[in-house]
ROVOSE-605025 format. One record per residue (C-alpha): x, y, z; residue number from 1; residue in three letters. Coordinates in steps of 0.001 Angstrom, whole numbers, padded with zeros to 6 digits. Example, Ala and Ser with C-alpha at 12.3 -4.5 7.8 and 13.67 -1.06 7.14 Angstrom:
@east->012300 north->-004500 up->007800 num->1 residuo->ALA $
@east->013670 north->-001060 up->007140 num->2 residuo->SER $
***
This chain:
@east->013819 north->-016167 up->021838 num->1 residuo->MET $
@east->012395 north->-012873 up->022977 num->2 residuo->SER $
@east->010048 north->-010040 up->021760 num->3 residuo->LEU $
@east->011506 north->-006608 up->022447 num->4 residuo->LEU $
@east->009335 north->-003478 up->022703 num->5 residuo->THR $
@east->010705 north->000064 up->022573 num->6 residuo->VAL $
@east->008357 north->002833 up->023318 num->7 residuo->GLY $
@east->007018 north->005049 up->026076 num->8 residuo->THR $
@east->006086 north->004294 up->029625 num->9 residuo->VAL $
@east->004251 north->007072 up->031020 num->10 residuo->ALA $
@east->001445 north->008746 up->032978 num->11 residuo->PHE $
@east->-001934 north->009958 up->031490 num->12 residuo->ASP $
@east->-004703 north->012000 up->032528 num->13 residuo->ALA $
@east->-007813 north->011314 up->030517 num->14 residuo->ILE $
@east->-011322 north->012826 up->030042 num->15 residuo->GLU $
@east->-013991 north->011230 up->028031 num->16 residuo->THR $
@east->-017845 north->011708 up->027738 num->17 residuo->PRO $
@east->-018078 north->008782 up->030383 num->18 residuo->PHE $
@east->-015549 north->009912 up->032961 num->19 residuo->GLY $
@east->-012317 north->011486 up->033985 num->20 residuo->LYS $
@east->-009084 north->010205 up->035624 num->21 residuo->THR $
@east->-006324 north->011618 up->037404 num->22 residuo->ASP $
@east->-002705 north->010421 up->036751 num->23 residuo->LYS $
@east->-002762 north->006867 up->035642 num->24 residuo->ILE $
@east->-000307 north->004449 up->033926 num->25 residuo->ILE $
@east->-000007 north->004868 up->030074 num->26 residuo->GLY $
@east->002601 north->004745 up->027197 num->27 residuo->GLY $
@east->002792 north->002844 up->024022 num->28 residuo->SER $
@east->005285 north->000214 up->025386 num->29 residuo->ALA $
@east->003100 north->-000385 up->028440 num->30 residuo->THR $
@east->000123 north->-001241 up->026364 num->31 residuo->TYR $
@east->002080 north->-003267 up->023784 num->32 residuo->ILE $
@east->003730 north->-005326 up->026359 num->33 residuo->SER $
@east->000821 north->-005992 up->028621 num->34 residuo->LEU $
@east->-001242 north->-007061 up->025487 num->35 residuo->SER $
@east->001588 north->-009257 up->024151 num->36 residuo->ALA $
@east->002091 north->-010987 up->027708 num->37 residuo->SER $
@east->-001024 north->-013127 up->027214 num->38 residuo->PHE $
@east->000493 north->-014733 up->024313 num->39 residuo->PHE $
@east->004334 north->-014641 up->024812 num->40 residuo->TYR $
@east->006336 north->-014701 up->028157 num->41 residuo->LYS $
@east->009876 north->-013767 up->026985 num->42 residuo->LYS $
@east->009240 north->-010115 up->026742 num->43 residuo->LEU $
@east->011775 north->-007129 up->027059 num->44 residuo->GLN $
@east->011097 north->-003471 up->027320 num->45 residuo->ILE $
@east->013270 north->-000407 up->026537 num->46 residuo->VAL $
@east->011861 north->002968 up->027661 num->47 residuo->SER $
@east->012596 north->005843 up->030394 num->48 residuo->VAL $
@east->010745 north->006978 up->033429 num->49 residuo->VAL $
@east->011440 north->009313 up->036209 num->50 residuo->GLY $
@east->011907 north->008333 up->039984 num->51 residuo->ASP $
@east->008166 north->009297 up->040212 num->52 residuo->ASP $
@east->007225 north->006094 up->038364 num->53 residuo->PHE $
@east->005677 north->003447 up->040964 num->54 residuo->PRO $
@east->007623 north->000507 up->041834 num->55 residuo->GLN $
@east->004373 north->-001329 up->042122 num->56 residuo->GLU $
@east->003670 north->-001004 up->038336 num->57 residuo->THR $
@east->007201 north->-002352 up->037542 num->58 residuo->ILE $
@east->006543 north->-005239 up->039650 num->59 residuo->GLN $
@east->003259 north->-005815 up->037632 num->60 residuo->GLN $
@east->005434 north->-005967 up->034505 num->61 residuo->PHE $
@east->007521 north->-008498 up->036161 num->62 residuo->HIS $
@east->004567 north->-010655 up->037102 num->63 residuo->GLN $
@east->003520 north->-010551 up->033457 num->64 residuo->LYS $
@east->006901 north->-011771 up->032346 num->65 residuo->GLY $
@east->008075 north->-008462 up->031064 num->66 residuo->ILE $
@east->011878 north->-008011 up->031616 num->67 residuo->ASN $
@east->012593 north->-004186 up->032635 num->68 residuo->THR $
@east->016380 north->-004382 up->032519 num->69 residuo->ASP $
@east->015972 north->-001840 up->029580 num->70 residuo->GLY $
@east->013780 north->000535 up->031619 num->71 residuo->LEU $
@east->015889 north->003597 up->032546 num->72 residuo->GLN $
@east->014958 north->005166 up->035794 num->73 residuo->ILE $
@east->016305 north->008746 up->036006 num->74 residuo->ILE $
@east->016684 north->010027 up->039491 num->75 residuo->LYS $
@east->015391 north->013441 up->040351 num->76 residuo->GLY $
@east->013424 north->013619 up->037166 num->77 residuo->GLU $
@east->009741 north->013278 up->036226 num->78 residuo->LYS $
@east->008113 north->010634 up->033883 num->79 residuo->SER $
@east->006506 north->011703 up->030629 num->80 residuo->PHE $
@east->002995 north->013051 up->031062 num->81 residuo->PHE $
@east->000169 north->013432 up->028626 num->82 residuo->TRP $
@east->-003349 north->014835 up->029263 num->83 residuo->SER $
@east->-006204 north->014720 up->026828 num->84 residuo->GLY $
@east->-009972 north->015184 up->026418 num->85 residuo->LYS $
@east->-011806 north->013028 up->023912 num->86 residuo->TYR $
@east->-014903 north->014360 up->021915 num->87 residuo->HIS $
@east->-018271 north->012934 up->022026 num->88 residuo->THR $
@east->-017677 north->010610 up->019145 num->89 residuo->ASP $
@east->-014456 north->009148 up->020963 num->90 residuo->MET $
@east->-012709 north->009247 up->017471 num->91 residuo->ASN $
@east->-011059 north->012662 up->017931 num->92 residuo->SER $
@east->-009440 north->014342 up->021041 num->93 residuo->ARG $
@east->-007692 north->017446 up->022227 num->94 residuo->ASP $
@east->-004357 north->017344 up->023848 num->95 residuo->THR $
@east->-004413 north->019503 up->026930 num->96 residuo->LEU $
@east->-000951 north->018815 up->028364 num->97 residuo->ILE $
@east->002266 north->017221 up->027020 num->98 residuo->THR $
@east->005360 north->017182 up->029502 num->99 residuo->ASP $
@east->007986 north->015444 up->027772 num->100 residuo->LEU $
@east->010045 north->015339 up->031126 num->101 residuo->ASN $
@east->012677 north->012409 up->030845 num->102 residuo->VAL $
@east->011502 north->011634 up->027309 num->103 residuo->LEU $
@east->013054 north->014850 up->026013 num->104 residuo->ALA $
@east->016548 north->013330 up->026336 num->105 residuo->ASN $
@east->015668 north->009703 up->025814 num->106 residuo->PHE $
@east->018335 north->007626 up->024226 num->107 residuo->ASN $
@east->017206 north->004074 up->023993 num->108 residuo->PRO $
@east->020208 north->001830 up->025001 num->109 residuo->VAL $
@east->019771 north->-001979 up->024642 num->110 residuo->LEU $
@east->021197 north->-004043 up->027322 num->111 residuo->PRO $
@east->023516 north->-006673 up->026029 num->112 residuo->GLU $
@east->020929 north->-009345 up->026554 num->113 residuo->THR $
@east->018473 north->-007389 up->024345 num->114 residuo->TYR $
@east->020819 north->-007198 up->021161 num->115 residuo->HIS $
@east->019396 north->-010263 up->019390 num->116 residuo->GLN $
@east->015671 north->-010350 up->019789 num->117 residuo->PRO $
@east->013616 north->-012694 up->017572 num->118 residuo->ASP $
@east->010916 north->-010043 up->017367 num->119 residuo->TYR $
@east->010979 north->-006281 up->017570 num->120 residuo->LEU $
@east->008092 north->-003789 up->018088 num->121 residuo->MET $
@east->008984 north->-000136 up->017852 num->122 residuo->LEU $
@east->006288 north->001928 up->019265 num->123 residuo->GLY $
@east->005260 north->005598 up->018190 num->124 residuo->ASN $
@east->008537 north->007400 up->018901 num->125 residuo->ILE $
@east->010910 north->009726 up->017036 num->126 residuo->ASP $
@east->012151 north->007914 up->013857 num->127 residuo->PRO $
@east->015692 north->008904 up->014956 num->128 residuo->VAL $
@east->015292 north->006831 up->018072 num->129 residuo->LEU $
@east->013831 north->003962 up->016068 num->130 residuo->GLN $
@east->016917 north->004071 up->013806 num->131 residuo->LEU $
@east->019217 north->004017 up->016915 num->132 residuo->ARG $
@east->017539 north->000707 up->018152 num->133 residuo->VAL $
@east->017840 north->-000845 up->014606 num->134 residuo->LEU $
@east->021634 north->000094 up->014605 num->135 residuo->ASP $
@east->022196 north->-001741 up->017939 num->136 residuo->GLN $
@east->021023 north->-005044 up->016841 num->137 residuo->LEU $
@east->023478 north->-007679 up->016328 num->138 residuo->LYS $
@east->021348 north->-009804 up->013955 num->139 residuo->LYS $
@east->018104 north->-008990 up->012213 num->140 residuo->ARG $
@east->014974 north->-010143 up->013957 num->141 residuo->PRO $
@east->012566 north->-012578 up->012259 num->142 residuo->LYS $
@east->009964 north->-009684 up->012315 num->143 residuo->LEU $
@east->010343 north->-005891 up->012772 num->144 residuo->ILE $
@east->007024 north->-003996 up->013294 num->145 residuo->MET $
@east->006615 north->-000275 up->013949 num->146 residuo->ILE $
@east->004079 north->002222 up->014738 num->147 residuo->ASP $
@east->004266 north->005920 up->013821 num->148 residuo->THR $
@east->001977 north->008918 up->013379 num->149 residuo->MET $
@east->001319 north->012070 up->011316 num->150 residuo->ASN $
@east->003447 north->014231 up->013579 num->151 residuo->PHE $
@east->006656 north->012313 up->012402 num->152 residuo->TRP $
@east->005476 north->012550 up->008798 num->153 residuo->MET $
@east->005189 north->016349 up->009256 num->154 residuo->ASN $
@east->008596 north->016785 up->011069 num->155 residuo->THR $
@east->010779 north->013965 up->010204 num->156 residuo->ALA $
@east->009663 north->012291 up->006955 num->157 residuo->MET $
@east->013184 north->011731 up->005524 num->158 residuo->GLU $
@east->014248 north->009770 up->008643 num->159 residuo->THR $
@east->010957 north->007863 up->008802 num->160 residuo->LEU $
@east->011509 north->006817 up->005191 num->161 residuo->ARG $
@east->014881 north->005330 up->006184 num->162 residuo->LYS $
@east->013134 north->003501 up->008937 num->163 residuo->VAL $
@east->010480 north->001890 up->006676 num->164 residuo->LEU $
@east->013273 north->000440 up->004457 num->165 residuo->THR $
@east->014459 north->-001645 up->007186 num->166 residuo->GLN $
@east->011206 north->-003125 up->008715 num->167 residuo->ILE $
@east->008603 north->-005817 up->007894 num->168 residuo->ASP $
@east->005241 north->-004366 up->009063 num->169 residuo->ILE $
@east->003914 north->-000891 up->009365 num->170 residuo->LEU $
@east->000797 north->000016 up->011464 num->171 residuo->THR $
@east->-000773 north->003400 up->010917 num->172 residuo->ILE $
@east->-004529 north->004785 up->010790 num->173 residuo->ASN $
@east->-006261 north->005683 up->007590 num->174 residuo->ASP $
@east->-005439 north->009428 up->007726 num->175 residuo->GLU $
@east->-001705 north->008656 up->008075 num->176 residuo->GLU $
@east->-001877 north->006110 up->005202 num->177 residuo->ALA $
@east->-003184 north->008821 up->002974 num->178 residuo->ARG $
@east->-000584 north->011373 up->004146 num->179 residuo->GLN $
@east->002365 north->008997 up->003755 num->180 residuo->LEU $
@east->001418 north->007697 up->000355 num->181 residuo->SER $
@east->-000137 north->010914 up->-001161 num->182 residuo->GLY $
@east->-003126 north->008812 up->-002229 num->183 residuo->GLU $
@east->-006658 north->009087 up->-001139 num->184 residuo->TYR $
@east->-007833 north->005623 up->-001917 num->185 residuo->SER $
@east->-006758 north->003330 up->000980 num->186 residuo->LEU $
@east->-006094 north->000571 up->-001599 num->187 residuo->TYR $
@east->-003815 north->002791 up->-003687 num->188 residuo->LYS $
@east->-002091 north->004011 up->-000572 num->189 residuo->ALA $
@east->-001534 north->000574 up->000702 num->190 residuo->ALA $
@east->-000190 north->-000630 up->-002640 num->191 residuo->ARG $
@east->002246 north->002292 up->-002769 num->192 residuo->LYS $
@east->003506 north->001772 up->000778 num->193 residuo->ILE $
@east->004004 north->-002003 up->000536 num->194 residuo->VAL $
@east->005521 north->-001958 up->-003203 num->195 residuo->SER $
@east->007584 north->001272 up->-002821 num->196 residuo->GLU $
@east->008590 north->002167 up->000685 num->197 residuo->MET $
@east->009917 north->-000977 up->002309 num->198 residuo->GLY $
@east->007333 north->-002758 up->004561 num->199 residuo->PRO $
@east->006000 north->-005891 up->003145 num->200 residuo->ARG $
@east->002901 north->-005683 up->005210 num->201 residuo->LEU $
@east->000735 north->-002832 up->006234 num->202 residuo->LEU $
@east->-001995 north->-002474 up->008746 num->203 residuo->ILE $
@east->-004451 north->000359 up->008549 num->204 residuo->ILE $
@east->-006245 north->000910 up->011909 num->205 residuo->LYS $
@east->-009741 north->002307 up->011450 num->206 residuo->LYS $
@east->-010589 north->002482 up->015158 num->207 residuo->GLY $
@east->-014180 north->001328 up->015878 num->208 residuo->GLU $
@east->-014523 north->000367 up->012205 num->209 residuo->HIS $
@east->-011951 north->-002350 up->012401 num->210 residuo->GLY $
@east->-008383 north->-002959 up->010586 num->211 residuo->ALA $
@east->-007194 north->-003652 up->007193 num->212 residuo->LEU $
@east->-004222 north->-005670 up->006263 num->213 residuo->LEU $
@east->-002264 north->-005574 up->003047 num->214 residuo->PHE $
@east->000848 north->-007331 up->001734 num->215 residuo->ASN $
@east->003238 north->-006811 up->-001189 num->216 residuo->ASN $
@east->001648 north->-009863 up->-002971 num->217 residuo->ASN $
@east->-001601 north->-007970 up->-003476 num->218 residuo->HIS $
@east->-003497 north->-009962 up->-000773 num->219 residuo->GLN $
@east->-005613 north->-008210 up->001660 num->220 residuo->MET $
@east->-007826 north->-008940 up->004686 num->221 residuo->PHE $
@east->-010433 north->-006894 up->006806 num->222 residuo->TYR $
@east->-011419 north->-007528 up->010440 num->223 residuo->ALA $
@east->-014489 north->-005669 up->011386 num->224 residuo->PRO $
@east->-014874 north->-003711 up->014589 num->225 residuo->GLY $
@east->-016979 north->-005397 up->017206 num->226 residuo->LEU $
@east->-019857 north->-003501 up->018657 num->227 residuo->PRO $
@east->-019384 north->-002957 up->022329 num->228 residuo->LEU $
@east->-022045 north->-001946 up->024816 num->229 residuo->PRO $
@east->-019668 north->000417 up->026445 num->230 residuo->GLU $
@east->-016593 north->002247 up->025367 num->231 residuo->VAL $
@east->-014881 north->004375 up->028131 num->232 residuo->PHE $
@east->-011480 north->005135 up->026862 num->233 residuo->ASP $
@east->-009918 north->004502 up->023416 num->234 residuo->PRO $
@east->-006387 north->005630 up->024771 num->235 residuo->THR $
@east->-003810 north->002822 up->024075 num->236 residuo->GLY $
@east->-006173 north->000780 up->021869 num->237 residuo->ALA $
@east->-003844 north->000951 up->018854 num->238 residuo->GLY $
@east->-000897 north->-000097 up->020897 num->239 residuo->ASP $
@east->-002953 north->-002923 up->022550 num->240 residuo->THR $
@east->-003756 north->-004242 up->019100 num->241 residuo->PHE $
@east->-000120 north->-004115 up->018023 num->242 residuo->ALA $
@east->000812 north->-006075 up->021195 num->243 residuo->GLY $
@east->-001825 north->-008634 up->020615 num->244 residuo->GLY $
@east->-000782 north->-009004 up->016920 num->245 residuo->PHE $
@east->002938 north->-009538 up->017389 num->246 residuo->ILE $
@east->002382 north->-011431 up->020604 num->247 residuo->GLY $
@east->000288 north->-014083 up->018500 num->248 residuo->HIS $
@east->002905 north->-014107 up->015735 num->249 residuo->ILE $
@east->005810 north->-014619 up->018323 num->250 residuo->ALA $
@east->003974 north->-017473 up->020112 num->251 residuo->ARG $
@east->003161 north->-019168 up->016826 num->252 residuo->SER $
@east->006378 north->-018384 up->014792 num->253 residuo->GLY $
@east->004149 north->-018544 up->011685 num->254 residuo->ASP $
@east->005051 north->-015759 up->009248 num->255 residuo->LEU $
@east->002492 north->-016704 up->006613 num->256 residuo->HIS $
@east->-000187 north->-014387 up->005441 num->257 residuo->PHE $
@east->-003080 north->-016571 up->006808 num->258 residuo->ASP $
@east->-001559 north->-016367 up->010212 num->259 residuo->ASN $
@east->-001147 north->-012563 up->009901 num->260 residuo->PHE $
@east->-004777 north->-012500 up->009439 num->261 residuo->LYS $
@east->-005344 north->-014445 up->012542 num->262 residuo->ARG $
@east->-002993 north->-011889 up->014252 num->263 residuo->ALA $
@east->-005203 north->-009091 up->013099 num->264 residuo->VAL $
@east->-008213 north->-010824 up->014791 num->265 residuo->VAL $
@east->-006273 north->-011472 up->018082 num->266 residuo->VAL $
@east->-005120 north->-007819 up->018039 num->267 residuo->GLY $
@east->-008642 north->-006455 up->017339 num->268 residuo->SER $
@east->-009900 north->-008534 up->020127 num->269 residuo->ALA $
@east->-007141 north->-007138 up->022642 num->270 residuo->MET $
@east->-007937 north->-003643 up->021596 num->271 residuo->ALA $
@east->-011747 north->-004223 up->022169 num->272 residuo->SER $
@east->-011043 north->-005022 up->025835 num->273 residuo->PHE $
@east->-008692 north->-002155 up->026203 num->274 residuo->CYS $
@east->-011439 north->000493 up->025478 num->275 residuo->VAL $
@east->-013793 north->-001015 up->028285 num->276 residuo->GLU $
@east->-011876 north->000685 up->031095 num->277 residuo->LYS $
@east->-009579 north->003684 up->031587 num->278 residuo->PHE $
@east->-005957 north->003186 up->030843 num->279 residuo->GLY $
@east->-004588 north->-000472 up->030977 num->280 residuo->PRO $
@east->-007033 north->-001419 up->033798 num->281 residuo->GLU $
@east->-008899 north->-003958 up->031783 num->282 residuo->ARG $
@east->-005684 north->-005592 up->030578 num->283 residuo->LEU $
@east->-004433 north->-006161 up->034138 num->284 residuo->LEU $
@east->-007691 north->-008056 up->035155 num->285 residuo->SER $
@east->-008286 north->-009788 up->031764 num->286 residuo->LEU $
@east->-008329 north->-013638 up->031839 num->287 residuo->THR $
@east->-007516 north->-016204 up->029027 num->288 residuo->GLU $
@east->-011028 north->-017577 up->028851 num->289 residuo->PRO $
@east->-012227 north->-014101 up->028199 num->290 residuo->GLU $
@east->-009797 north->-013632 up->025307 num->291 residuo->ILE $
@east->-010834 north->-016853 up->023811 num->292 residuo->ASN $
@east->-014600 north->-015804 up->024059 num->293 residuo->GLU $
@east->-013986 north->-012502 up->022570 num->294 residuo->ARG $
@east->-011899 north->-013896 up->019585 num->295 residuo->ILE $
@east->-014819 north->-016277 up->018924 num->296 residuo->GLN $
@east->-017108 north->-013286 up->018841 num->297 residuo->GLN $
@east->-014871 north->-011647 up->016094 num->298 residuo->PHE $
@east->-014899 north->-014921 up->014024 num->299 residuo->VAL $
@east->-018614 north->-015152 up->014280 num->300 residuo->GLU $
@east->-019093 north->-011570 up->013477 num->301 residuo->LEU $
@east->-017501 north->-011886 up->010080 num->302 residuo->ALA $
@east->-018386 north->-015572 up->009264 num->303 residuo->HIS $
@east->-021266 north->-016579 up->007052 num->304 residuo->PHE $
@east->-022061 north->-019333 up->004664 num->305 residuo->ASP $
@east->-023238 north->-018775 up->000928 num->306 residuo->MET $
@east->-024234 north->-021225 up->-001722 num->307 residuo->HIS $
@east->-021720 north->-021558 up->-004701 num->308 residuo->ASN $
@east->-024268 north->-019717 up->-007008 num->309 residuo->SER $
@east->-026071 north->-016807 up->-005559 num->310 residuo->PHE $
@east->-028690 north->-016527 up->-008281 num->311 residuo->PHE $
***
């Protein structure tokens, strides 16, 4: 049994109202895998870096149970680099630098031992690459989850639609749900996506305002955002959510809607840790007791008792 993640492993440089970093480790596959590692230990990663990527970080992956046989290291080349500056509200940002470097020619090749994962998480990469990964699988995983964004909807919608017909869970934000569906109402947007486009579940991420879960049986669930005393850096929070979500599902093996609701809470808890420090720093120092306590905070935030008859 294994959980395979395909996405970026990269460098970021981030500025928020609360501080600034030089180059730090980032990338969707990094956040997803580190988050999932708290719940599931048979992890595999497919990505690409240059020979400037620190061996120390690869060793940290190994210590977390992340197999890096699928991490291509291109000699003489530089790793993908992104730099951004967040606005005061932390919900919007400006991209300052995007250096694709090795990512420009990335071809995700699955090692032989990666061809039959039980769970597959496709991070936010070109839908063409997501299709290439799906084409290499020798059997269908129990669950396929993907992330995407409005950029691919603008530039590769036809290919993205092909990907959507082959997956189980799509995770996007509210703006992207509206764009993909052509519906303003998130309820109507979700109904259209899960009934017409392929995914049987949709997660709509609303940042600090929580996350919505919909399935194709007209069930839905909402997990609120947890108010935090400090938010330093929202970079990677969505990927951390995805890692916690699919990590919990892989550990439990339970594909029923009630367990997907639990997974949303787990993912939300993991994302709330991610924003407390820059980059993946908080995920590298996190402990299981802290996770248990944070999940309980989410449970208590949304739980209340009412009498059978209100009036």
